[in-house]
Every structure is written in C-alpha cells, then in structure tokens.
C-alpha atoms as one frame of an Amber mdcrd trajectory, in Angstrom:
protein
 -18.623  -4.825   2.755 -19.732  -4.998  -0.928 -19.785  -8.623  -2.379 -19.417
  -7.581  -5.955 -16.741  -9.285  -8.039 -13.098  -8.176  -7.837 -11.745  -5.996
 -10.565  -9.790  -7.931 -13.045  -6.035  -7.871 -12.075  -4.724  -9.643 -15.313
  -1.327  -8.581 -16.685   0.729  -9.903 -19.605   2.658 -12.981 -19.015   1.765
 -13.930 -15.463   4.364 -16.167 -13.658   3.151 -19.659 -12.764   1.833 -19.706
  -9.184   2.611 -22.146  -6.469  -0.271 -24.255  -5.348  -2.861 -22.589  -3.196
  -2.777 -23.161   0.569  -4.194 -26.636   1.598  -7.126 -26.849   3.848  -6.772
 -25.456   7.338  -4.778 -27.561   9.563  -4.502 -27.142  13.497  -2.308 -24.118
  14.308  -2.639 -20.931  16.383  -5.047 -18.420  14.928  -3.700 -15.832  12.530
  -3.357 -12.319  14.394  -4.972  -9.718  12.272  -4.760  -5.866  12.571  -7.100
  -3.818  10.490  -5.971  -0.235   9.469  -9.117   1.698   8.097 -10.824   4.931
   8.961 -14.435   4.206   7.710 -16.649   2.787  10.420 -18.780   0.821   7.942
 -15.909  -0.995   6.325 -14.403  -1.657   9.615 -17.679  -3.207  10.772 -17.816
  -5.255   7.619 -14.325  -6.579   8.015 -15.031  -7.427  11.591 -18.118  -9.472
  10.624 -16.090 -11.270   7.812 -13.371 -12.287  10.101 -15.705 -13.252  12.983
 -16.896 -16.148  10.923 -13.397 -17.604  10.567 -12.254 -19.578  13.424  -8.495
 -19.420  12.487  -8.309 -15.551  12.472  -8.632 -13.226  15.442  -8.472  -9.367
  15.289  -5.834  -8.030  17.653  -6.331  -4.403  16.733  -8.416  -1.959  14.757
  -6.504   1.296  13.882  -7.741   4.455  12.125  -4.586   6.305  11.155  -1.314
   5.698   9.572   0.877   6.795  12.513  -0.832   4.689  15.064  -0.769   1.796
  12.431   3.107   1.819  12.779   3.132   2.154  16.463   0.825  -0.721  17.074
   2.259  -2.937  14.467   5.604  -2.663  16.320   4.013  -3.177  19.619   1.631
  -6.098  18.841   3.377  -7.726  15.841   0.504  -9.226  14.125   0.808 -11.809
  11.585  -1.204 -10.005   8.972  -1.983  -6.240   8.557  -5.042  -5.157   6.161
  -3.930  -1.584   5.417  -5.895   1.191   3.749  -4.195   3.713   1.766  -6.193
   6.824   2.174  -5.453   7.460   5.871  -5.092  10.452   8.275  -1.387  10.968
   9.123   0.708   8.706   7.134  -0.923   7.138   4.215  -0.971   3.360   3.934
   2.138   3.091   1.759   4.153   5.333   3.923   2.891   3.009   6.970   3.762
  -0.094   5.123   7.267   0.991   4.297   7.944   2.239   7.847   6.526  -1.021
   9.416   8.563  -3.304   6.987  11.760  -1.314   7.678  11.498  -1.043  11.269
  10.527  -4.653  12.272  13.394  -6.768  13.568  11.454  -9.955  13.756   9.973
 -12.031  10.823   7.486  -9.176  10.189   3.838  -8.492   9.759   2.788  -9.394
   6.259   0.637  -6.561   4.718  -2.357  -6.554   2.470  -3.195  -3.162   0.890
  -6.896  -2.429   0.553  -7.709   0.648  -1.663 -10.640   2.401  -3.405  -7.953
   3.731  -5.889  -7.316   0.576  -7.898  -4.713   0.613 -10.812  -1.876  -1.501
 -11.874   0.867   1.078 -11.324  -0.243   1.633  -7.742  -0.328  -2.106  -7.282
   3.415  -2.439  -8.404   4.232   0.520  -6.013   2.584  -1.215  -3.200   4.306
  -4.523  -3.561   7.630  -2.817  -3.910   6.945  -0.860  -0.775   6.632  -4.195
   1.132   2.967  -5.320   0.792   2.529  -9.013  -0.191  -0.952  -8.434  -1.734
  -3.124  -5.496  -3.226  -6.898  -5.474  -3.534  -9.611  -3.073  -4.388 -12.124
  -2.696  -1.628 -14.913  -4.517  -3.517 -12.936  -7.634  -3.178 -15.222 -10.737
  -2.412 -14.824 -11.738   1.229 -13.917 -15.305   0.185 -11.011 -13.873  -1.714
  -9.709 -11.713   0.977  -9.992 -14.479   3.608  -7.876 -16.720   1.260  -5.511
 -13.798   0.819  -4.974 -13.463   4.523  -4.263 -16.963   5.126  -1.711 -16.981
   2.154   0.060 -13.966   3.314   0.230 -15.261   6.912   2.244 -18.134   5.279
   4.518 -15.798   3.533   2.921 -16.025   0.146   2.289 -13.117  -2.305  -0.876
 -12.738  -3.937  -0.665 -11.414  -7.512  -3.288 -11.899 -10.288  -5.316 -14.191
  -7.984  -2.136 -16.391  -7.854  -0.247 -17.408  -4.867   3.287 -16.853  -5.358
   6.555 -17.605  -3.508   8.847 -14.662  -2.651  11.280 -15.530  -5.544   8.521
 -15.792  -8.077   6.977 -12.643  -6.960  10.292 -10.739  -7.173  10.588 -12.206
 -10.750   7.081 -10.831 -11.580   8.025  -7.449 -10.205  11.163  -7.186 -12.233
   9.175  -8.200 -15.478   6.653  -5.343 -14.853   9.325  -2.887 -14.371  11.206
  -4.094 -17.560   7.764  -4.092 -19.582   6.922  -0.520 -18.320  10.230   0.830
 -19.145  10.220  -0.766 -22.762   6.470   0.358 -23.321   6.953   3.879 -22.056
  10.700   4.312 -22.970  11.372   5.386 -19.481  13.823   4.582 -16.807  13.644
   2.096 -14.135  13.555   5.113 -11.610  10.182   6.044 -12.884   8.961   2.731
 -11.613  10.567   3.207  -8.115   8.172   4.032  -5.260   8.649   7.475  -3.661
  10.850   7.492  -0.497   9.564   8.440   2.684  10.814  11.878   2.552   9.449
  12.252  -1.051   6.114  11.181   0.094   6.165  13.608   2.906   7.067  16.475
   0.627   4.354  15.434  -1.906   1.731  15.594   0.896   3.023  19.224   1.747
   3.042  20.184  -1.997  -0.554  19.028  -2.192  -1.454  21.039   0.681  -0.068
  24.087  -1.326   2.940  24.703   0.716   5.770  26.652  -0.864   9.304  25.320
  -1.031  10.634  27.886   1.660   7.715  26.751   4.002   8.511  23.104   3.356
  12.250  23.774   4.102  11.445  25.500   7.415   8.914  22.813   8.534  11.269
  19.901   7.715  14.367  21.791   8.661  16.165  21.279   5.458  17.651  23.584
   2.776  15.451  24.889   0.118  17.720  23.290  -2.609  17.196  20.133  -0.914
  13.443  20.595  -1.094  13.835  21.441  -4.643  15.882  18.245  -5.369  13.368
  16.136  -3.810  10.443  17.795  -5.815  12.401  17.363  -8.919  12.927  13.641
  -8.103   9.303  12.879  -7.391   8.235  14.758 -10.370  10.282  12.355 -12.445
   9.314   9.426 -10.679   5.670  10.268 -10.999   5.932  11.424 -14.664   4.439
  14.825 -13.972   5.565  18.318 -15.106   4.519  20.523 -12.263   3.300  20.745
  -8.684  -0.451  20.789  -9.819  -0.171  17.682 -11.698   1.700  15.946  -8.684
  -0.911  17.039  -6.316  -3.806  15.782  -8.535  -2.086  12.420  -8.782  -1.515
  12.193  -5.255  -5.304  12.879  -4.449  -6.382  10.510  -7.139  -4.273   7.498
  -5.856  -5.327   8.341  -2.279  -1.941   9.127  -1.100  -3.145  12.521   0.337
  -6.658  13.106   1.897  -8.726  15.812   0.299  -9.821  16.984   3.500  -6.197
  17.472   4.628  -5.533  19.941   1.858  -5.854  23.588   2.976  -5.509  25.369
  -0.324  -7.360  25.168  -3.540  -5.226  23.914  -6.417  -5.073  26.436  -9.287
C-alpha cells in the first residue's frame, strides 16, 4: 500500500466533530473483513493490520456477491470495501449488506481509486461510515477502522456521531441543489435495480435484452433508465456508461461492446 498523503477531503462548513477515540482499552479485537480483488493491495492491507494487536482479519473476499454472503455469515465489525469489484460493485454490496443485516450490522469503509466528493456522498448515503482513496496513509486507515468499529462516521478527517453525520449529509445535498439548481433526487444514490440496469447499459445491452434478462417490461426498463439519467445528470446511454466506468461502478473488463 502506498504511504503517500491522503487527498484533501475538505468541503465548505464542516460540522464540528466529536472527540477522536481515546487510547486503546482492553476489549475484544475488531473483526475485519477485506473486500478487494487486487493481490498487492490485499497483501498491503494484511501487513498493515498484522501490526495492530486489536484488529484481526476474519475474511478476505474478492467479489461483491461473495462479500454480501460472507458479511451476513460472519458478521464482521468492520468491512473495508473496494468499489470496483467483479459481480456487484462495492456500493451495491454495501447497500445490500446494510439492508439485509438484522443485528447491529457491520460498519463499512469504502476504499476507492475513483475519489471525488459526489461519490463520497453517494457512499455515505448508501450506508458506509467512511470513504477513503486507496493512497490513504496506513495510520489514518487504522484510526478509521477503530472509529467506525465504535459506530463513528469519518468525514473530512473528523470523527462524527450519527446525528452529526446526517446533518453534514443534508447540508451537502442542500448545497449541491442550490449551487447546481437541481433537485434533491439528483443527489440520491441509484437504487439496486438502477445500478443493475446501469451495468447492463454499460455492457451495450439493449432495452429489449435488459427486459428479457431481468424479466421486466421494456417500459419498466425505460423508466429506470430515465430515472438513472436524471440522478446522474447525463443525457444518454454513452454518457451514463462513461460515468459508470470512470467511477468504478462497472469494470472495464466486464464490458463486451465498444462504446460509440
């Protein structure tokens, strides 16, 4: 893992944070699951965690579908979740895990090579408690693991309670709407179905083929596509596909047609 400085995450008017976690106290180790498909990064994360006596890795998973299954089976305290994964992407997996858990739930940190403020907001609204680029310093990521294990959100390098984090999210939505003269709907993450259809669109699948694969009507497909265009602020399928690839929601190697 690279040790370069973390990219700046500053946004206007950050909410005052709660205090950072105190020094480690005696307690059961934090049970961590890593969801990442690049062997070098997995090795770097493993070495980083091996140096921390209060954190133990309970699973290493390489795709989104398996991440959901293992999360519900193992109930880890914290999940480090990549976005650009085979199968379900990290945002889809995060949403499904958070919506499926009947216990207190695993707290999720999104790790991504596609770092931007809008995607961070989407990640938090999907259910993640923190969002970091993959060049985050190990010391910062370890601190974040401990914080989210205690139910804290990490935003702008600050540790927030859930109410403060929700206030921050609402402020960002309102600011974006005022700045861009757009509706709140455009700041809303795609639903699971919309993300699924976006993946098929990016692969060059026609509306008729999508309808047949998902066993829904062509009009329903059209409605979903119009909704996701509106949420993404794009005008056509090509723009939507390019945005999905740029953000890592769809893997380039999973596409089977050339965008034109």
